[in-house]
PDB file with SEQRES, HELIX, SHEET and CRYST1 records, atoms N, CA, C and O in Angstrom:
SEQRES   1 A   76  MET LEU ALA LYS LYS CYS VAL HIS ILE GLY HIS THR MET          
SEQRES   2 A   76  THR LYS SER SER ALA LEU ARG ILE ARG VAL ASP PRO GLU          
SEQRES   3 A   76  LEU HIS ARG GLU PHE LEU ASP VAL CYS LYS ARG LEU ASP          
SEQRES   4 A   76  VAL PRO ALA ALA GLN VAL LEU ARG GLN TYR MET ARG LYS          
SEQRES   5 A   76  PHE VAL ASP GLU ASN GLY GLU ASP GLY GLN GLN VAL LEU          
SEQRES   6 A   76  PHE ASP VAL VAL ASP GLU ASN GLN GLU SER ASP                  
HELIX    1 AA1 PRO A   25  LEU A   38  1                                  14    
HELIX    2 AA2 ALA A   42  ASN A   57  1                                  16    
HELIX    3 AA3 GLU A   59  GLU A   74  1                                  16    
SHEET    1 AA1 2 LYS A   4  HIS A   8  0                                        
SHEET    2 AA1 2 HIS A  11  LYS A  15 -1                                        
CRYST1    1.000    1.000    1.000  90.00  90.00  90.00 P 1           1          
ATOM      1  N   MET A   1     -15.915-120.398-119.359  1.00  0.00           N  
ATOM      2  CA  MET A   1     -17.289-120.590-118.920  1.00  0.00           C  
ATOM      3  C   MET A   1     -17.293-121.141-117.496  1.00  0.00           C  
ATOM      4  O   MET A   1     -16.580-122.102-117.205  1.00  0.00           O  
ATOM      5  N   LEU A   2     -18.070-120.559-116.626  1.00  0.00           N  
ATOM      6  CA  LEU A   2     -18.181-121.013-115.254  1.00  0.00           C  
ATOM      7  C   LEU A   2     -19.222-122.117-115.154  1.00  0.00           C  
ATOM      8  O   LEU A   2     -20.336-121.972-115.658  1.00  0.00           O  
ATOM      9  N   ALA A   3     -18.867-123.211-114.510  1.00  0.00           N  
ATOM     10  CA  ALA A   3     -19.807-124.311-114.310  1.00  0.00           C  
ATOM     11  C   ALA A   3     -20.624-124.025-113.061  1.00  0.00           C  
ATOM     12  O   ALA A   3     -20.082-123.578-112.050  1.00  0.00           O  
ATOM     13  N   LYS A   4     -21.911-124.278-113.127  1.00  0.00           N  
ATOM     14  CA  LYS A   4     -22.788-124.097-111.980  1.00  0.00           C  
ATOM     15  C   LYS A   4     -22.861-125.408-111.220  1.00  0.00           C  
ATOM     16  O   LYS A   4     -22.857-126.486-111.816  1.00  0.00           O  
ATOM     17  N   LYS A   5     -22.928-125.310-109.917  1.00  0.00           N  
ATOM     18  CA  LYS A   5     -23.080-126.493-109.071  1.00  0.00           C  
ATOM     19  C   LYS A   5     -24.479-126.485-108.473  1.00  0.00           C  
ATOM     20  O   LYS A   5     -25.019-125.431-108.135  1.00  0.00           O  
ATOM     21  N   CYS A   6     -25.050-127.661-108.350  1.00  0.00           N  
ATOM     22  CA  CYS A   6     -26.322-127.763-107.656  1.00  0.00           C  
ATOM     23  C   CYS A   6     -26.387-129.106-106.956  1.00  0.00           C  
ATOM     24  O   CYS A   6     -25.708-130.055-107.349  1.00  0.00           O  
ATOM     25  N   VAL A   7     -27.200-129.182-105.924  1.00  0.00           N  
ATOM     26  CA  VAL A   7     -27.414-130.433-105.216  1.00  0.00           C  
ATOM     27  C   VAL A   7     -28.785-130.938-105.626  1.00  0.00           C  
ATOM     28  O   VAL A   7     -29.765-130.194-105.612  1.00  0.00           O  
ATOM     29  N   HIS A   8     -28.842-132.217-105.992  1.00  0.00           N  
ATOM     30  CA  HIS A   8     -30.069-132.772-106.539  1.00  0.00           C  
ATOM     31  C   HIS A   8     -30.301-134.155-105.942  1.00  0.00           C  
ATOM     32  O   HIS A   8     -29.563-135.091-106.248  1.00  0.00           O  
ATOM     33  N   ILE A   9     -31.291-134.291-105.117  1.00  0.00           N  
ATOM     34  CA  ILE A   9     -31.690-135.569-104.532  1.00  0.00           C  
ATOM     35  C   ILE A   9     -30.465-136.357-104.045  1.00  0.00           C  
ATOM     36  O   ILE A   9     -30.288-137.525-104.393  1.00  0.00           O  
ATOM     37  N   GLY A  10     -29.647-135.716-103.256  1.00  0.00           N  
ATOM     38  CA  GLY A  10     -28.498-136.408-102.700  1.00  0.00           C  
ATOM     39  C   GLY A  10     -27.305-136.515-103.625  1.00  0.00           C  
ATOM     40  O   GLY A  10     -26.280-137.073-103.234  1.00  0.00           O  
ATOM     41  N   HIS A  11     -27.403-136.005-104.828  1.00  0.00           N  
ATOM     42  CA  HIS A  11     -26.302-136.061-105.775  1.00  0.00           C  
ATOM     43  C   HIS A  11     -25.789-134.647-106.033  1.00  0.00           C  
ATOM     44  O   HIS A  11     -26.582-133.720-106.196  1.00  0.00           O  
ATOM     45  N   THR A  12     -24.482-134.479-106.071  1.00  0.00           N  
ATOM     46  CA  THR A  12     -23.910-133.199-106.459  1.00  0.00           C  
ATOM     47  C   THR A  12     -23.483-133.340-107.908  1.00  0.00           C  
ATOM     48  O   THR A  12     -22.831-134.315-108.282  1.00  0.00           O  
ATOM     49  N   MET A  13     -23.851-132.376-108.710  1.00  0.00           N  
ATOM     50  CA  MET A  13     -23.477-132.466-110.120  1.00  0.00           C  
ATOM     51  C   MET A  13     -23.033-131.114-110.625  1.00  0.00           C  
ATOM     52  O   MET A  13     -23.442-130.076-110.104  1.00  0.00           O  
ATOM     53  N   THR A  14     -22.199-131.132-111.635  1.00  0.00           N  
ATOM     54  CA  THR A  14     -21.781-129.917-112.306  1.00  0.00           C  
ATOM     55  C   THR A  14     -22.562-129.844-113.606  1.00  0.00           C  
ATOM     56  O   THR A  14     -22.504-130.759-114.427  1.00  0.00           O  
ATOM     57  N   LYS A  15     -23.286-128.763-113.787  1.00  0.00           N  
ATOM     58  CA  LYS A  15     -24.054-128.605-115.015  1.00  0.00           C  
ATOM     59  C   LYS A  15     -23.119-128.118-116.113  1.00  0.00           C  
ATOM     60  O   LYS A  15     -22.810-126.929-116.196  1.00  0.00           O  
ATOM     61  N   SER A  16     -22.678-129.034-116.944  1.00  0.00           N  
ATOM     62  CA  SER A  16     -21.769-128.662-118.011  1.00  0.00           C  
ATOM     63  C   SER A  16     -22.133-129.331-119.328  1.00  0.00           C  
ATOM     64  O   SER A  16     -21.347-129.315-120.275  1.00  0.00           O  
ATOM     65  N   SER A  17     -23.311-129.913-119.390  1.00  0.00           N  
ATOM     66  CA  SER A  17     -23.722-130.626-120.581  1.00  0.00           C  
ATOM     67  C   SER A  17     -25.171-130.272-120.901  1.00  0.00           C  
ATOM     68  O   SER A  17     -25.964-129.962-120.012  1.00  0.00           O  
ATOM     69  N   ALA A  18     -25.492-130.326-122.176  1.00  0.00           N  
ATOM     70  CA  ALA A  18     -26.856-130.042-122.618  1.00  0.00           C  
ATOM     71  C   ALA A  18     -27.362-131.229-123.421  1.00  0.00           C  
ATOM     72  O   ALA A  18     -26.581-131.976-124.011  1.00  0.00           O  
ATOM     73  N   LEU A  19     -28.664-131.391-123.436  1.00  0.00           N  
ATOM     74  CA  LEU A  19     -29.301-132.479-124.158  1.00  0.00           C  
ATOM     75  C   LEU A  19     -30.392-131.874-125.022  1.00  0.00           C  
ATOM     76  O   LEU A  19     -31.254-131.143-124.534  1.00  0.00           O  
ATOM     77  N   ARG A  20     -30.348-132.179-126.283  1.00  0.00           N  
ATOM     78  CA  ARG A  20     -31.360-131.656-127.197  1.00  0.00           C  
ATOM     79  C   ARG A  20     -32.145-132.844-127.746  1.00  0.00           C  
ATOM     80  O   ARG A  20     -31.566-133.770-128.313  1.00  0.00           O  
ATOM     81  N   ILE A  21     -33.466-132.810-127.574  1.00  0.00           N  
ATOM     82  CA  ILE A  21     -34.304-133.921-128.022  1.00  0.00           C  
ATOM     83  C   ILE A  21     -35.476-133.393-128.840  1.00  0.00           C  
ATOM     84  O   ILE A  21     -35.851-132.225-128.743  1.00  0.00           O  
ATOM     85  N   ARG A  22     -36.038-134.274-129.637  1.00  0.00           N  
ATOM     86  CA  ARG A  22     -37.249-133.939-130.389  1.00  0.00           C  
ATOM     87  C   ARG A  22     -38.444-134.506-129.636  1.00  0.00           C  
ATOM     88  O   ARG A  22     -38.442-135.670-129.237  1.00  0.00           O  
ATOM     89  N   VAL A  23     -39.459-133.678-129.447  1.00  0.00           N  
ATOM     90  CA  VAL A  23     -40.646-134.078-128.699  1.00  0.00           C  
ATOM     91  C   VAL A  23     -41.875-133.608-129.465  1.00  0.00           C  
ATOM     92  O   VAL A  23     -41.882-132.540-130.076  1.00  0.00           O  
ATOM     93  N   ASP A  24     -42.901-134.429-129.412  1.00  0.00           N  
ATOM     94  CA  ASP A  24     -44.173-134.045-130.023  1.00  0.00           C  
ATOM     95  C   ASP A  24     -44.593-132.684-129.455  1.00  0.00           C  
ATOM     96  O   ASP A  24     -44.575-132.496-128.239  1.00  0.00           O  
ATOM     97  N   PRO A  25     -44.967-131.740-130.311  1.00  0.00           N  
ATOM     98  CA  PRO A  25     -45.310-130.394-129.827  1.00  0.00           C  
ATOM     99  C   PRO A  25     -46.415-130.373-128.770  1.00  0.00           C  
ATOM    100  O   PRO A  25     -46.351-129.577-127.833  1.00  0.00           O  
ATOM    101  N   GLU A  26     -47.407-131.220-128.904  1.00  0.00           N  
ATOM    102  CA  GLU A  26     -48.498-131.258-127.924  1.00  0.00           C  
ATOM    103  C   GLU A  26     -47.990-131.745-126.564  1.00  0.00           C  
ATOM    104  O   GLU A  26     -48.334-131.170-125.532  1.00  0.00           O  
ATOM    105  N   LEU A  27     -47.176-132.798-126.560  1.00  0.00           N  
ATOM    106  CA  LEU A  27     -46.601-133.294-125.315  1.00  0.00           C  
ATOM    107  C   LEU A  27     -45.717-132.223-124.683  1.00  0.00           C  
ATOM    108  O   LEU A  27     -45.754-132.031-123.468  1.00  0.00           O  
ATOM    109  N   HIS A  28     -44.941-131.537-125.478  1.00  0.00           N  
ATOM    110  CA  HIS A  28     -44.067-130.467-124.989  1.00  0.00           C  
ATOM    111  C   HIS A  28     -44.892-129.375-124.305  1.00  0.00           C  
ATOM    112  O   HIS A  28     -44.560-128.940-123.202  1.00  0.00           O  
ATOM    113  N   ARG A  29     -45.945-128.943-124.951  1.00  0.00           N  
ATOM    114  CA  ARG A  29     -46.800-127.897-124.389  1.00  0.00           C  
ATOM    115  C   ARG A  29     -47.439-128.359-123.092  1.00  0.00           C  
ATOM    116  O   ARG A  29     -47.454-127.619-122.108  1.00  0.00           O  
ATOM    117  N   GLU A  30     -47.974-129.592-123.082  1.00  0.00           N  
ATOM    118  CA  GLU A  30     -48.609-130.121-121.875  1.00  0.00           C  
ATOM    119  C   GLU A  30     -47.598-130.240-120.725  1.00  0.00           C  
ATOM    120  O   GLU A  30     -47.909-129.911-119.580  1.00  0.00           O  
ATOM    121  N   PHE A  31     -46.396-130.710-121.041  1.00  0.00           N  
ATOM    122  CA  PHE A  31     -45.353-130.842-120.029  1.00  0.00           C  
ATOM    123  C   PHE A  31     -45.022-129.493-119.417  1.00  0.00           C  
ATOM    124  O   PHE A  31     -44.958-129.364-118.194  1.00  0.00           O  
ATOM    125  N   LEU A  32     -44.814-128.493-120.252  1.00  0.00           N  
ATOM    126  CA  LEU A  32     -44.495-127.154-119.747  1.00  0.00           C  
ATOM    127  C   LEU A  32     -45.651-126.569-118.946  1.00  0.00           C  
ATOM    128  O   LEU A  32     -45.426-125.890-117.944  1.00  0.00           O  
ATOM    129  N   ASP A  33     -46.886-126.824-119.373  1.00  0.00           N  
ATOM    130  CA  ASP A  33     -48.055-126.343-118.626  1.00  0.00           C  
ATOM    131  C   ASP A  33     -48.109-126.951-117.225  1.00  0.00           C  
ATOM    132  O   ASP A  33     -48.373-126.250-116.248  1.00  0.00           O  
ATOM    133  N   VAL A  34     -47.855-128.260-117.132  1.00  0.00           N  
ATOM    134  CA  VAL A  34     -47.892-128.929-115.834  1.00  0.00           C  
ATOM    135  C   VAL A  34     -46.764-128.410-114.947  1.00  0.00           C  
ATOM    136  O   VAL A  34     -46.973-128.164-113.759  1.00  0.00           O  
ATOM    137  N   CYS A  35     -45.573-128.242-115.515  1.00  0.00           N  
ATOM    138  CA  CYS A  35     -44.448-127.706-114.741  1.00  0.00           C  
ATOM    139  C   CYS A  35     -44.776-126.312-114.213  1.00  0.00           C  
ATOM    140  O   CYS A  35     -44.476-125.988-113.064  1.00  0.00           O  
ATOM    141  N   LYS A  36     -45.387-125.504-115.051  1.00  0.00           N  
ATOM    142  CA  LYS A  36     -45.744-124.149-114.637  1.00  0.00           C  
ATOM    143  C   LYS A  36     -46.784-124.191-113.519  1.00  0.00           C  
ATOM    144  O   LYS A  36     -46.682-123.450-112.541  1.00  0.00           O  
ATOM    145  N   ARG A  37     -47.783-125.062-113.669  1.00  0.00           N  
ATOM    146  CA  ARG A  37     -48.831-125.185-112.653  1.00  0.00           C  
ATOM    147  C   ARG A  37     -48.255-125.645-111.319  1.00  0.00           C  
ATOM    148  O   ARG A  37     -48.701-125.201-110.261  1.00  0.00           O  
ATOM    149  N   LEU A  38     -47.262-126.536-111.367  1.00  0.00           N  
ATOM    150  CA  LEU A  38     -46.636-127.039-110.147  1.00  0.00           C  
ATOM    151  C   LEU A  38     -45.501-126.149-109.656  1.00  0.00           C  
ATOM    152  O   LEU A  38     -44.912-126.397-108.603  1.00  0.00           O  
ATOM    153  N   ASP A  39     -45.205-125.121-110.424  1.00  0.00           N  
ATOM    154  CA  ASP A  39     -44.147-124.169-110.092  1.00  0.00           C  
ATOM    155  C   ASP A  39     -42.790-124.858-109.911  1.00  0.00           C  
ATOM    156  O   ASP A  39     -42.070-124.608-108.944  1.00  0.00           O  
ATOM    157  N   VAL A  40     -42.465-125.732-110.871  1.00  0.00           N  
ATOM    158  CA  VAL A  40     -41.145-126.389-110.891  1.00  0.00           C  
ATOM    159  C   VAL A  40     -40.528-126.187-112.272  1.00  0.00           C  
ATOM    160  O   VAL A  40     -41.233-126.262-113.279  1.00  0.00           O  
ATOM    161  N   PRO A  41     -39.240-125.934-112.332  1.00  0.00           N  
ATOM    162  CA  PRO A  41     -38.586-125.780-113.630  1.00  0.00           C  
ATOM    163  C   PRO A  41     -38.610-127.094-114.416  1.00  0.00           C  
ATOM    164  O   PRO A  41     -38.370-128.163-113.855  1.00  0.00           O  
ATOM    165  N   ALA A  42     -38.896-127.009-115.694  1.00  0.00           N  
ATOM    166  CA  ALA A  42     -38.949-128.194-116.548  1.00  0.00           C  
ATOM    167  C   ALA A  42     -37.620-128.943-116.525  1.00  0.00           C  
ATOM    168  O   ALA A  42     -37.606-130.174-116.504  1.00  0.00           O  
ATOM    169  N   ALA A  43     -36.512-128.220-116.528  1.00  0.00           N  
ATOM    170  CA  ALA A  43     -35.193-128.862-116.511  1.00  0.00           C  
ATOM    171  C   ALA A  43     -34.999-129.681-115.239  1.00  0.00           C  
ATOM    172  O   ALA A  43     -34.408-130.760-115.286  1.00  0.00           O  
ATOM    173  N   GLN A  44     -35.485-129.187-114.111  1.00  0.00           N  
ATOM    174  CA  GLN A  44     -35.367-129.917-112.847  1.00  0.00           C  
ATOM    175  C   GLN A  44     -36.138-131.232-112.920  1.00  0.00           C  
ATOM    176  O   GLN A  44     -35.650-132.269-112.471  1.00  0.00           O  
ATOM    177  N   VAL A  45     -37.335-131.187-113.484  1.00  0.00           N  
ATOM    178  CA  VAL A  45     -38.155-132.399-113.610  1.00  0.00           C  
ATOM    179  C   VAL A  45     -37.447-133.412-114.499  1.00  0.00           C  
ATOM    180  O   VAL A  45     -37.402-134.598-114.174  1.00  0.00           O  
ATOM    181  N   LEU A  46     -36.898-132.956-115.614  1.00  0.00           N  
ATOM    182  CA  LEU A  46     -36.201-133.868-116.522  1.00  0.00           C  
ATOM    183  C   LEU A  46     -34.964-134.474-115.857  1.00  0.00           C  
ATOM    184  O   LEU A  46     -34.698-135.664-116.021  1.00  0.00           O  
ATOM    185  N   ARG A  47     -34.209-133.673-115.111  1.00  0.00           N  
ATOM    186  CA  ARG A  47     -33.044-134.212-114.402  1.00  0.00           C  
ATOM    187  C   ARG A  47     -33.465-135.264-113.379  1.00  0.00           C  
ATOM    188  O   ARG A  47     -32.785-136.276-113.215  1.00  0.00           O  
ATOM    189  N   GLN A  48     -34.594-135.028-112.685  1.00  0.00           N  
ATOM    190  CA  GLN A  48     -35.091-136.015-111.714  1.00  0.00           C  
ATOM    191  C   GLN A  48     -35.442-137.324-112.408  1.00  0.00           C  
ATOM    192  O   GLN A  48     -35.086-138.399-111.924  1.00  0.00           O  
ATOM    193  N   TYR A  49     -36.146-137.240-113.552  1.00  0.00           N  
ATOM    194  CA  TYR A  49     -36.487-138.447-114.301  1.00  0.00           C  
ATOM    195  C   TYR A  49     -35.234-139.163-114.799  1.00  0.00           C  
ATOM    196  O   TYR A  49     -35.154-140.390-114.746  1.00  0.00           O  
ATOM    197  N   MET A  50     -34.266-138.402-115.278  1.00  0.00           N  
ATOM    198  CA  MET A  50     -33.025-139.001-115.767  1.00  0.00           C  
ATOM    199  C   MET A  50     -32.287-139.715-114.642  1.00  0.00           C  
ATOM    200  O   MET A  50     -31.815-140.836-114.827  1.00  0.00           O  
ATOM    201  N   ARG A  51     -32.182-139.072-113.465  1.00  0.00           N  
ATOM    202  CA  ARG A  51     -31.490-139.685-112.335  1.00  0.00           C  
ATOM    203  C   ARG A  51     -32.198-140.965-111.903  1.00  0.00           C  
ATOM    204  O   ARG A  51     -31.548-141.979-111.648  1.00  0.00           O  
ATOM    205  N   LYS A  52     -33.537-140.921-111.821  1.00  0.00           N  
ATOM    206  CA  LYS A  52     -34.301-142.102-111.429  1.00  0.00           C  
ATOM    207  C   LYS A  52     -34.103-143.231-112.446  1.00  0.00           C  
ATOM    208  O   LYS A  52     -33.928-144.387-112.059  1.00  0.00           O  
ATOM    209  N   PHE A  53     -34.129-142.910-113.720  1.00  0.00           N  
ATOM    210  CA  PHE A  53     -33.950-143.907-114.781  1.00  0.00           C  
ATOM    211  C   PHE A  53     -32.576-144.563-114.677  1.00  0.00           C  
ATOM    212  O   PHE A  53     -32.452-145.784-114.777  1.00  0.00           O  
ATOM    213  N   VAL A  54     -31.544-143.741-114.475  1.00  0.00           N  
ATOM    214  CA  VAL A  54     -30.184-144.272-114.351  1.00  0.00           C  
ATOM    215  C   VAL A  54     -30.063-145.124-113.091  1.00  0.00           C  
ATOM    216  O   VAL A  54     -29.483-146.209-113.128  1.00  0.00           O  
ATOM    217  N   ASP A  55     -30.609-144.636-111.975  1.00  0.00           N  
ATOM    218  CA  ASP A  55     -30.553-145.394-110.728  1.00  0.00           C  
ATOM    219  C   ASP A  55     -31.235-146.750-110.869  1.00  0.00           C  
ATOM    220  O   ASP A  55     -30.739-147.750-110.349  1.00  0.00           O  
ATOM    221  N   GLU A  56     -32.356-146.792-111.561  1.00  0.00           N  
ATOM    222  CA  GLU A  56     -33.118-148.027-111.703  1.00  0.00           C  
ATOM    223  C   GLU A  56     -32.578-148.950-112.786  1.00  0.00           C  
ATOM    224  O   GLU A  56     -32.784-150.162-112.722  1.00  0.00           O  
ATOM    225  N   ASN A  57     -31.893-148.399-113.775  1.00  0.00           N  
ATOM    226  CA  ASN A  57     -31.502-149.193-114.933  1.00  0.00           C  
ATOM    227  C   ASN A  57     -30.008-149.174-115.231  1.00  0.00           C  
ATOM    228  O   ASN A  57     -29.574-149.672-116.270  1.00  0.00           O  
ATOM    229  N   GLY A  58     -29.227-148.604-114.329  1.00  0.00           N  
ATOM    230  CA  GLY A  58     -27.784-148.538-114.544  1.00  0.00           C  
ATOM    231  C   GLY A  58     -27.167-149.918-114.506  1.00  0.00           C  
ATOM    232  O   GLY A  58     -27.870-150.921-114.626  1.00  0.00           O  
ATOM    233  N   GLU A  59     -25.863-149.974-114.340  1.00  0.00           N  
ATOM    234  CA  GLU A  59     -25.142-151.246-114.355  1.00  0.00           C  
ATOM    235  C   GLU A  59     -25.700-152.236-113.345  1.00  0.00           C  
ATOM    236  O   GLU A  59     -25.854-153.415-113.662  1.00  0.00           O  
ATOM    237  N   ASP A  60     -26.006-151.781-112.135  1.00  0.00           N  
ATOM    238  CA  ASP A  60     -26.558-152.683-111.129  1.00  0.00           C  
ATOM    239  C   ASP A  60     -27.905-153.226-111.567  1.00  0.00           C  
ATOM    240  O   ASP A  60     -28.205-154.398-111.335  1.00  0.00           O  
ATOM    241  N   GLY A  61     -28.726-152.385-112.202  1.00  0.00           N  
ATOM    242  CA  GLY A  61     -30.025-152.825-112.699  1.00  0.00           C  
ATOM    243  C   GLY A  61     -29.888-153.906-113.744  1.00  0.00           C  
ATOM    244  O   GLY A  61     -30.668-154.858-113.766  1.00  0.00           O  
ATOM    245  N   GLN A  62     -28.904-153.767-114.609  1.00  0.00           N  
ATOM    246  CA  GLN A  62     -28.658-154.793-115.616  1.00  0.00           C  
ATOM    247  C   GLN A  62     -28.216-156.093-114.953  1.00  0.00           C  
ATOM    248  O   GLN A  62     -28.638-157.170-115.372  1.00  0.00           O  
ATOM    249  N   GLN A  63     -27.380-156.010-113.930  1.00  0.00           N  
ATOM    250  CA  GLN A  63     -26.912-157.216-113.254  1.00  0.00           C  
ATOM    251  C   GLN A  63     -28.070-157.962-112.618  1.00  0.00           C  
ATOM    252  O   GLN A  63     -28.124-159.190-112.682  1.00  0.00           O  
ATOM    253  N   VAL A  64     -28.998-157.240-112.005  1.00  0.00           N  
ATOM    254  CA  VAL A  64     -30.168-157.882-111.407  1.00  0.00           C  
ATOM    255  C   VAL A  64     -30.954-158.613-112.479  1.00  0.00           C  
ATOM    256  O   VAL A  64     -31.407-159.735-112.250  1.00  0.00           O  
ATOM    257  N   LEU A  65     -31.125-158.005-113.639  1.00  0.00           N  
ATOM    258  CA  LEU A  65     -31.836-158.646-114.742  1.00  0.00           C  
ATOM    259  C   LEU A  65     -31.128-159.934-115.140  1.00  0.00           C  
ATOM    260  O   LEU A  65     -31.779-160.961-115.329  1.00  0.00           O  
ATOM    261  N   PHE A  66     -29.797-159.894-115.270  1.00  0.00           N  
ATOM    262  CA  PHE A  66     -29.053-161.085-115.658  1.00  0.00           C  
ATOM    263  C   PHE A  66     -29.123-162.152-114.571  1.00  0.00           C  
ATOM    264  O   PHE A  66     -29.181-163.341-114.886  1.00  0.00           O  
ATOM    265  N   ASP A  67     -29.119-161.761-113.308  1.00  0.00           N  
ATOM    266  CA  ASP A  67     -29.231-162.714-112.218  1.00  0.00           C  
ATOM    267  C   ASP A  67     -30.552-163.466-112.294  1.00  0.00           C  
ATOM    268  O   ASP A  67     -30.589-164.679-112.084  1.00  0.00           O  
ATOM    269  N   VAL A  68     -31.629-162.762-112.591  1.00  0.00           N  
ATOM    270  CA  VAL A  68     -32.946-163.404-112.705  1.00  0.00           C  
ATOM    271  C   VAL A  68     -32.953-164.370-113.873  1.00  0.00           C  
ATOM    272  O   VAL A  68     -33.489-165.471-113.747  1.00  0.00           O  
ATOM    273  N   VAL A  69     -32.377-163.996-115.004  1.00  0.00           N  
ATOM    274  CA  VAL A  69     -32.313-164.883-116.167  1.00  0.00           C  
ATOM    275  C   VAL A  69     -31.502-166.112-115.818  1.00  0.00           C  
ATOM    276  O   VAL A  69     -31.914-167.226-116.142  1.00  0.00           O  
ATOM    277  N   ASP A  70     -30.347-165.944-115.159  1.00  0.00           N  
ATOM    278  CA  ASP A  70     -29.509-167.069-114.775  1.00  0.00           C  
ATOM    279  C   ASP A  70     -30.265-168.025-113.848  1.00  0.00           C  
ATOM    280  O   ASP A  70     -30.176-169.241-114.019  1.00  0.00           O  
ATOM    281  N   GLU A  71     -31.000-167.503-112.879  1.00  0.00           N  
ATOM    282  CA  GLU A  71     -31.756-168.337-111.957  1.00  0.00           C  
ATOM    283  C   GLU A  71     -32.804-169.148-112.703  1.00  0.00           C  
ATOM    284  O   GLU A  71     -33.009-170.322-112.393  1.00  0.00           O  
ATOM    285  N   ASN A  72     -33.469-168.542-113.681  1.00  0.00           N  
ATOM    286  CA  ASN A  72     -34.480-169.247-114.457  1.00  0.00           C  
ATOM    287  C   ASN A  72     -33.864-170.356-115.296  1.00  0.00           C  
ATOM    288  O   ASN A  72     -34.458-171.424-115.441  1.00  0.00           O  
ATOM    289  N   GLN A  73     -32.691-170.117-115.844  1.00  0.00           N  
ATOM    290  CA  GLN A  73     -32.024-171.130-116.651  1.00  0.00           C  
ATOM    291  C   GLN A  73     -31.572-172.315-115.798  1.00  0.00           C  
ATOM    292  O   GLN A  73     -31.612-173.459-116.251  1.00  0.00           O  
ATOM    293  N   GLU A  74     -31.141-172.040-114.555  1.00  0.00           N  
ATOM    294  CA  GLU A  74     -30.684-173.099-113.663  1.00  0.00           C  
ATOM    295  C   GLU A  74     -31.819-174.030-113.259  1.00  0.00           C  
ATOM    296  O   GLU A  74     -31.592-175.218-113.032  1.00  0.00           O  
ATOM    297  N   SER A  75     -33.032-173.507-113.167  1.00  0.00           N  
ATOM    298  CA  SER A  75     -34.156-174.331-112.729  1.00  0.00           C  
ATOM    299  C   SER A  75     -34.728-175.191-113.845  1.00  0.00           C  
ATOM    300  O   SER A  75     -35.561-176.061-113.590  1.00  0.00           O  
ATOM    301  N   ASP A  76     -34.294-174.960-115.078  1.00  0.00           N  
ATOM    302  CA  ASP A  76     -34.791-175.764-116.219  1.00  0.00           C  
ATOM    303  C   ASP A  76     -34.202-177.153-116.248  1.00  0.00           C  
ATOM    304  O   ASP A  76     -34.521-177.940-117.139  1.00  0.00           O  
TER     305      ASP A  76                                                      
END                                                                             
């Protein structure tokens, strides 16, 4: 199987994995309708959300959370 390469918001990734999720049928339909209206592939939108979520909540995001908790404990 040939892996496809794409560039996405400054990140290079190899598309070699799939994600299967359960979604409310109405939300699924609305999501696809909006993607179609905006002329963007649904998969691209989901990858953008996933990248943003990881960037905001990855290991560094967790460390920031712990730093804030530590600062609050020190002031007590």
